[in-house]
C-alpha positions in Angstrom: -9.5 -30.6 -17.7 -7.6 -31.4 -20.9 -7.0 -28.0 -22.3 -6.6 -24.5 -21.0 -7.0 -21.4 -23.2 -7.2 -18.1 -21.4 -8.2 -16.4 -24.6 -11.6 -17.4 -25.9 -14.5 -16.3 -28.1 -17.6 -15.0 -26.5 -20.9 -16.7 -27.4 -22.6 -13.4 -28.2 -19.9 -12.1 -30.6 -17.6 -14.5 -32.3 -15.5 -11.6 -33.6 -14.7 -10.3 -30.1 -11.9 -12.3 -28.4 -11.9 -12.0 -24.6 -9.6 -13.2 -21.8 -9.7 -13.2 -18.1 -8.7 -10.2 -15.9 -9.1 -11.8 -12.5 -12.6 -13.2 -12.5 -13.8 -10.8 -15.2 -13.8 -11.3 -19.0 -12.3 -8.4 -20.9 -11.3 -7.8 -24.5 -7.9 -9.2 -25.3 -6.5 -5.9 -26.5 -7.4 -4.3 -23.1 -5.8 -6.7 -20.7 -2.2 -5.6 -21.0 -3.1 -2.0 -20.2 -5.3 -3.1 -17.3 -2.4 -5.3 -15.8 0.0 -2.4 -16.4 -2.3 -0.1 -14.3 -2.3 -2.7 -11.5 1.5 -2.8 -11.4 1.9 0.9 -11.8 -0.2 1.2 -8.6 1.6 -1.5 -6.5 5.2 -1.0 -7.7 6.4 1.2 -4.8 5.2 -1.2 -2.2 5.5 -4.5 -4.1 8.4 -5.9 -2.2 7.1 -5.0 1.2 3.7 -6.5 0.4 5.4 -9.7 -0.8 7.2 -10.0 2.5 4.1 -9.3 4.6 1.6 -11.5 2.7 4.0 -14.5 2.4 5.5 -14.1 5.8 8.9 -14.0 4.0 8.4 -17.5 2.5 8.6 -16.1 -1.0 12.4 -15.8 -0.5 12.7 -19.6 0.0 10.5 -20.2 -3.1 12.8 -18.0 -5.2 16.0 -19.6 -3.7 14.6 -23.1 -4.8 13.9 -21.8 -8.3 17.4 -20.4 -8.6 18.8 -23.8 -7.6 16.8 -25.4 -10.4 18.5 -23.3 -13.0 22.0 -24.7 -12.4 23.6 -21.5 -13.8 27.3 -20.9 -13.5 30.1 -18.5 -14.4 30.0 -16.8 -17.7 26.4 -17.7 -18.6 23.8 -15.4 -20.0 20.5 -15.5 -18.2 17.1 -13.9 -19.0 14.8 -12.9 -16.1 11.3 -12.5 -17.8 8.8 -10.3 -16.0 11.6 -9.7 -13.6 9.9 -6.7 -11.9 11.7 -5.4 -8.9 14.7 -7.6 -9.5 14.8 -10.3 -6.7 15.7 -13.1 -9.1 18.1 -11.0 -11.1 20.0 -10.0 -8.0 20.4 -13.6 -6.9 21.3 -14.7 -10.4 24.0 -12.0 -10.8 26.2 -13.8 -8.3 26.6 -17.3 -9.8 27.1 -16.0 -13.4 29.8 -13.7 -12.1 31.5 -10.8 -13.9 32.0 -12.8 -17.0 28.3 -13.6 -17.3 25.2 -11.4 -17.5 21.6 -11.2 -16.4 19.0 -9.4 -18.6 15.9 -8.3 -16.6 13.0 -7.8 -19.0 9.6 -6.4 -18.0 6.8 -4.9 -19.9 5.9 -2.4 -17.0 8.2 0.6 -16.8 7.3 1.4 -13.2 8.4 -2.1 -12.1 11.5 -2.0 -14.2 12.6 1.3 -12.8 11.9 0.1 -9.3 14.0 -3.0 -10.0 16.9 -0.9 -11.4 16.9 1.5 -8.4 16.6 -1.2 -5.9 19.6 -3.2 -7.3 21.7 -0.1 -7.8 21.0 1.1 -4.2 22.1 -2.3 -2.9 25.3 -2.2 -5.0 24.1 -5.4 -6.7 24.2 -6.4 -10.3 26.9 -4.6 -12.3 26.3 -7.5 -14.7 22.6 -6.9 -14.9 21.0 -4.9 -17.6 17.4 -3.8 -18.0 15.1 -4.0 -21.0 11.4 -3.0 -21.4 9.8 -5.6 -23.5 6.8 -7.9 -24.0 7.3 -11.5 -22.9 5.0 -12.7 -25.8 7.4 -11.0 -28.3 10.8 -11.0 -26.6 13.1 -8.5 -28.3 16.1 -10.8 -28.5 17.7 -13.0 -31.2 17.1 -16.8 -31.4 19.2 -19.1 -29.2 20.9 -16.4 -27.2 20.4 -17.2 -23.5 21.8 -20.1 -21.5 18.8 -20.1 -19.2 15.4 -18.3 -18.8 13.5 -17.8 -15.5 10.1 -16.4 -14.9 9.1 -15.6 -11.3 5.4 -15.0 -10.6 4.8 -13.3 -14.0 3.3 -15.9 -16.3 -0.2 -15.6 -15.0 -0.4 -11.9 -15.8 0.4 -12.5 -19.5 -2.4 -12.4 -22.0 -1.3 -15.3 -24.2 0.6 -18.0 -22.2 1.3 -20.1 -25.3 2.8 -17.1 -27.1 5.0 -16.3 -24.1 6.2 -19.8 -23.7 7.0 -20.1 -27.4 8.9 -16.8 -27.2 10.9 -18.0 -24.3 11.7 -21.3 -26.1 12.9 -19.3 -29.2 15.5 -17.2 -27.3 16.9 -20.2 -25.3 20.0 -21.9 -26.5 19.4 -25.6 -27.4 19.6 -27.7 -24.2 19.0 -24.6 -22.0 16.6 -24.8 -19.1 13.5 -22.6 -18.4 12.3 -22.4 -14.8 8.9 -21.0 -14.1 7.9 -20.2 -10.5 4.3 -19.5 -10.1 1.3 -19.8 -7.8 -0.5 -23.0 -8.4 -3.1 -25.4 -6.8 -2.7 -26.7 -3.3 -2.6 -30.5 -3.2 -4.0 -30.8 0.3 -7.6 -29.8 0.9 -6.8 -28.2 4.3 -4.3 -26.0 2.5 -6.9 -25.1 -0.1 -9.4 -23.9 2.5 -6.8 -21.8 4.3 -5.5 -20.5 0.9 -8.9 -19.4 -0.2 -9.6 -17.5 3.0 -6.2 -15.9 3.1 -6.3 -14.9 -0.6 -9.7 -13.3 -0.6 -10.0 -12.0 2.9 -6.5 -11.3 4.3 -4.5 -10.3 1.2 -6.9 -7.5 0.1 -7.0 -6.2 3.7 -3.2 -6.2 3.9 -3.1 -4.4 0.5 -5.4 -1.7 1.8 -3.6 -1.3 5.1 0.0 -1.4 3.8 -0.4 0.0 0.2 -3.8 1.7 0.4 -5.0 -0.5 -2.4 -7.5 -3.3 -1.9 -8.8 -3.8 -5.4 -5.4 -4.5 -7.0 -4.6 -7.1 -4.5 -8.0 -8.7 -5.0 -7.1 -8.9 -8.8 -3.8 -10.6 -7.9 -5.6 -13.2 -5.9 -8.1 -13.8 -8.6 -5.4 -14.1 -11.3 -3.9 -17.0 -9.3 -7.2 -18.9 -9.5 -7.4 -18.4 -13.3 -3.9 -19.7 -13.9 -3.5 -23.3 -15.1 -2.6 -25.9 -12.5 0.6 -27.9 -12.2 -0.2 -30.6 -14.7 -1.7 -28.3 -17.3 1.2 -25.9 -17.2 3.5 -28.8 -17.8 1.4 -29.8 -20.8 1.6 -26.3 -22.2 5.3 -26.3 -21.9 5.5 -29.5 -23.8 3.1 -28.2 -26.4 5.5 -25.4 -27.5 8.4 -27.8 -27.6 10.1 -28.0 -24.2 11.4 -31.4 -23.3 12.1 -33.2 -20.0 9.4 -31.1 -18.3 8.8 -31.5 -14.6 7.4 -29.6 -11.6 8.0 -29.4 -7.9 5.2 -28.5 -5.5 6.3 -26.0 -2.8 4.3 -25.2 0.4 1.8 -27.9 -0.3 1.3 -26.8 -3.9 0.5 -23.2 -3.1 3.5 -22.5 -5.4 5.0 -24.8 -8.1 8.3 -24.6 -9.8 8.3 -26.0 -13.4 11.5 -26.8 -15.3 11.9 -27.9 -19.0 14.7 -27.8 -21.6 14.9 -26.7 -25.2 15.6 -29.6 -27.5 19.0 -29.8 -29.2 
């Protein structure tokens, strides 16, 4: 496949743009509110479900992504779709008191969960919280040394707009790191992954969070997300340079990195 466009025109009505919400096609203007409803529902148990469904491996994936950023003391970092604050908490340490981390998320329930979680742990005096849309980031041009996105890109309506917005707020030469579910590169992993995603994850969602349908959507959204090579092309298309990706856990997750041109 040479192109990926999650937003398309329907054959029946060329004036009605649609996009995917899981395996369903919905009007573009409705997706954001539908995704918001999902995360309003799962926010309280989001971290617990992550631990249970990934058997804790998501912590290793996040650690790897942090390592790719190369951030250091005094730098300013943006955590896009930062949700409950896992990455922001980890990033607050290497940037130190002279640096800062800005956690931006469109969903207020997730943002408040992240703030309470970090404050309860005594983490992140150098972290601040902003409610905002990744496709239209509310920050000036060239103001962050690094941007990271952890498991949030696939829930955005317009991936190109989000990537372009991220590229705009990065300082020249700054890295972007995108951690996201991807395509297993080994067929045995693919078989297991399909069974686990569509049978086990919704069951865990129902048992632990009392919510099967929202976790089915999360599994479906992974399948609709562009694969490793396509996401790399999308990053290059909006102007990122030196783009590369690293398969984790047999390609179940991939970490992409690119840099804004000088």
